[in-house]
C-alpha positions in Angstrom: -83.4 21.0 -15.1 -84.6 24.6 -15.1 -82.3 27.5 -14.7 -84.0 28.2 -11.3 -83.4 24.6 -10.1 -79.9 24.8 -11.5 -79.3 27.8 -9.3 -80.7 26.0 -6.2 -78.3 23.1 -6.9 -75.4 25.4 -7.2 -76.2 27.1 -3.9 -76.6 23.8 -2.1 -73.4 22.5 -3.5 -71.5 25.6 -2.4 -73.0 25.4 1.1 -71.9 21.7 1.4 -68.5 22.4 -0.1 -66.7 23.4 3.1 -68.8 21.4 5.6 -67.3 18.3 7.2 -70.5 17.4 9.0 -73.6 16.3 7.2 -76.4 18.8 6.8 -80.1 18.0 6.8 -82.8 19.5 4.6 -84.0 21.7 7.5 -80.5 23.2 8.1 -80.0 23.7 4.3 -83.5 25.4 4.0 -82.5 27.9 6.7 -79.1 28.6 5.1 -80.7 29.0 1.7 -83.2 31.4 3.1 -80.3 33.5 4.6 -78.9 33.6 1.0 -82.2 34.9 -0.3 -83.7 31.6 -1.6 -87.1 31.1 0.0 -87.3 27.3 -0.1 -89.2 25.1 2.3 -87.7 22.1 4.0 -89.9 19.9 1.8 -88.7 21.5 -1.4 -85.1 21.3 -0.3 -85.7 17.6 0.4 -86.9 17.0 -3.1 -83.9 18.8 -4.6 -81.6 16.7 -2.4 -83.2 13.5 -3.5 -82.6 14.4 -7.1 -79.0 15.3 -6.3 -78.6 12.0 -4.6 -79.7 10.2 -7.8 -77.2 12.2 -9.7 -74.5 11.2 -7.1 -73.8 14.8 -6.4 -74.6 14.3 -2.7 -74.6 11.3 -0.4 -77.2 10.7 2.4 -75.8 9.5 5.7 -78.8 8.0 7.4 -80.7 10.6 9.4 -77.7 12.9 9.8 -78.1 14.6 6.4 -76.0 15.0 3.2 -72.4 15.4 2.4 -70.8 16.4 -0.9 -69.4 13.7 -3.1 -66.4 13.9 -5.5 -69.0 14.2 -8.4 -70.6 17.0 -6.5 -67.3 18.9 -6.2 -66.6 18.4 -9.9 -70.1 19.7 -10.7 -69.7 22.7 -8.6 -66.4 23.5 -10.3 -68.0 23.1 -13.7 -70.9 25.4 -12.7 -68.5 28.1 -11.4 -66.5 28.0 -14.6 -69.7 28.4 -16.6 -70.7 31.4 -14.5 -67.3 33.0 -15.1 -67.5 32.4 -18.8 -71.0 33.9 -18.9 -69.8 37.0 -16.9 -66.8 37.5 -19.2 -69.0 36.9 -22.3 -71.5 39.5 -21.1 -68.8 42.1 -20.6 -67.4 41.4 -24.0 -70.9 41.7 -25.6 -71.4 45.0 -23.8 -68.2 46.2 -25.5 -69.6 45.0 -28.9 -72.8 46.8 -28.4 -71.1 50.2 -28.3 -72.0 52.5 -31.2 -69.4 55.2 -31.1 -67.0 55.3 -34.0 -64.0 54.7 -31.8 -65.5 51.6 -30.3 -66.5 50.2 -33.8 -62.9 50.8 -35.0 -61.6 48.9 -31.9 -63.9 46.0 -32.6 -62.7 45.9 -36.2 -59.0 46.0 -35.0 -59.8 43.0 -32.8 -61.3 41.3 -35.9 -58.2 42.0 -37.8 -56.0 40.4 -35.1 -58.2 37.3 -35.0 -59.0 36.9 -38.7 -55.5 37.3 -40.0 -54.4 34.4 -37.8 -57.4 32.4 -38.9 -56.5 33.0 -42.5 -52.9 31.9 -41.9 -54.1 28.7 -40.2 -56.6 28.0 -42.9 -53.8 28.2 -45.5 -52.1 25.4 -43.5 -55.0 23.2 -42.4 -57.9 23.7 -44.8 -58.9 20.5 -46.5 -59.4 20.3 -50.2 -63.2 20.1 -49.6 -63.1 23.2 -47.4 -61.2 25.1 -50.1 -63.9 24.0 -52.7 -66.6 25.3 -50.4 -64.8 28.7 -50.1 -64.6 28.8 -53.9 -68.3 27.9 -54.2 -69.2 30.9 -51.9 -67.1 33.1 -54.2 -69.0 31.7 -57.2 -72.3 32.4 -55.5 -71.2 36.0 -55.0 -70.3 36.4 -58.6 -73.4 34.7 -59.9 -75.9 36.4 -57.6 -78.4 38.9 -59.0 -76.3 41.7 -57.4 -73.2 40.5 -59.1 -70.1 41.1 -57.0 -72.0 43.3 -54.5 -71.4 41.3 -51.3 -74.5 40.6 -49.2 -74.5 40.1 -45.5 -75.4 36.4 -45.8 -72.5 35.7 -48.3 -70.1 37.6 -46.1 -71.1 35.7 -42.9 -70.9 32.4 -44.8 -67.4 33.1 -46.1 -65.9 34.1 -42.8 -67.6 31.2 -41.0 -66.2 28.7 -43.5 -62.8 30.2 -43.2 -62.8 30.0 -39.4 -63.8 26.4 -39.5 -61.1 25.6 -42.0 -58.5 27.1 -39.6 -59.1 24.3 -37.0 -58.9 26.6 -34.0 -62.0 26.6 -31.9 -61.0 29.4 -29.5 -60.3 31.9 -32.3 -63.5 30.8 -34.1 -65.6 31.3 -31.0 -64.1 34.8 -30.5 -64.8 35.7 -34.1 -68.4 34.5 -33.7 -69.0 36.8 -30.8 -67.7 39.8 -32.8 -69.4 39.0 -36.1 -72.8 38.3 -34.6 -73.0 41.8 -33.0 -76.3 43.2 -34.2 -75.3 46.8 -33.3 -72.6 46.8 -36.0 -74.8 45.4 -38.8 -76.6 48.7 -39.8 -73.3 50.6 -40.2 -71.5 47.8 -42.0 -74.5 47.0 -44.2 -74.5 50.6 -45.4 -70.8 50.5 -46.1 -71.2 47.3 -48.1 -73.7 49.0 -50.4 -71.0 51.4 -51.4 -67.9 49.1 -51.3 -69.2 45.6 -51.9 -67.2 45.1 -55.0 -64.0 45.8 -53.1 -64.9 43.3 -50.4 -65.6 40.7 -53.0 -62.1 41.2 -54.4 -60.6 41.0 -50.9 -62.3 37.7 -50.4 -61.0 36.4 -53.7 -57.4 37.2 -52.7 -57.8 35.4 -49.4 -59.2 32.3 -51.1 -56.3 32.3 -53.7 -53.7 32.5 -50.9 -55.3 29.6 -49.0 -55.5 27.6 -52.2 -51.8 28.3 -52.8 -51.0 27.1 -49.2 -49.3 30.4 -48.7 -49.9 31.4 -45.0 -48.0 34.7 -45.3 -50.0 35.9 -48.2 -53.3 34.7 -46.6 -52.4 36.8 -43.5 -51.6 39.8 -45.6 -54.8 39.5 -47.7 -56.9 39.2 -44.6 -55.2 42.2 -42.9 -55.7 44.2 -46.1 -59.4 43.2 -46.2 -60.2 44.3 -42.6 -58.1 47.5 -43.0 -60.3 48.4 -46.0 -63.4 47.9 -43.9 -61.8 50.1 -41.2 -61.0 52.8 -43.8 -64.6 52.6 -45.1 -66.0 53.0 -41.6 -63.9 56.1 -41.2 -65.1 57.5 -44.5 -68.7 56.7 -43.5 -68.4 58.5 -40.2 -66.7 61.5 -41.9 -69.8 61.7 -44.1 -72.1 61.5 -41.1 -70.2 64.2 -39.3 -70.2 66.5 -42.3 -73.9 66.0 -42.7 -74.5 66.8 -39.0 -72.4 69.9 -39.3 -74.4 71.1 -42.3 -77.6 70.5 -40.3 -76.3 72.4 -37.3 -75.2 75.3 -39.5 -78.6 75.3 -41.2 -80.4 75.3 -37.8 -78.3 78.1 -36.5 -78.9 80.3 -39.6 
């Protein structure tokens, strides 16, 4: 079903939701037009036939349709999806901010999420998952760049760790943050200068998880993200100093 058809189904379900009496396709077409959906009676009839087959609506002879229990459940599901999309879009708008303060706030959120993921991974990671984390560390060390961490390696490491933590909600929240394209240019520039330190941070996290030491894993992760925050602050200080020099030169 297309997104447009899905929207029509949602509107029809919401119209029928509080109606006791059946509604025909002509009445529904009029009500939909009042909501800004220019659908003919014939088009509404075809949509209703499809909804009947899905058991979302029930046809009562020539009287029209009523909502079924399945239809109410579908409407609730669609409303929930809309709310999640709205909240997700608001969150993504926050992630797209480029000001230093906003980037720091995002990293602070990462710290809160990832320190808990590291703690959980130390408890729930399987032996196979720990081996995968170690393999990623080996890839870092054996790559042509040595211990200079690449974006791909970093994403792989944190993705594996979030899966090992066995908490889907925290993992989903982390995915939203880490896949923010607006942060990538700044963080990539920072990694060029501080990649070795990031590699060492990851090594400490893996060691703590392997030891099954949740407290140490949490501390190592917090230290890791704090180092990134510190590097962002240093980066912005350099940018500000450069801009001040340019302004002074322009005013001279």
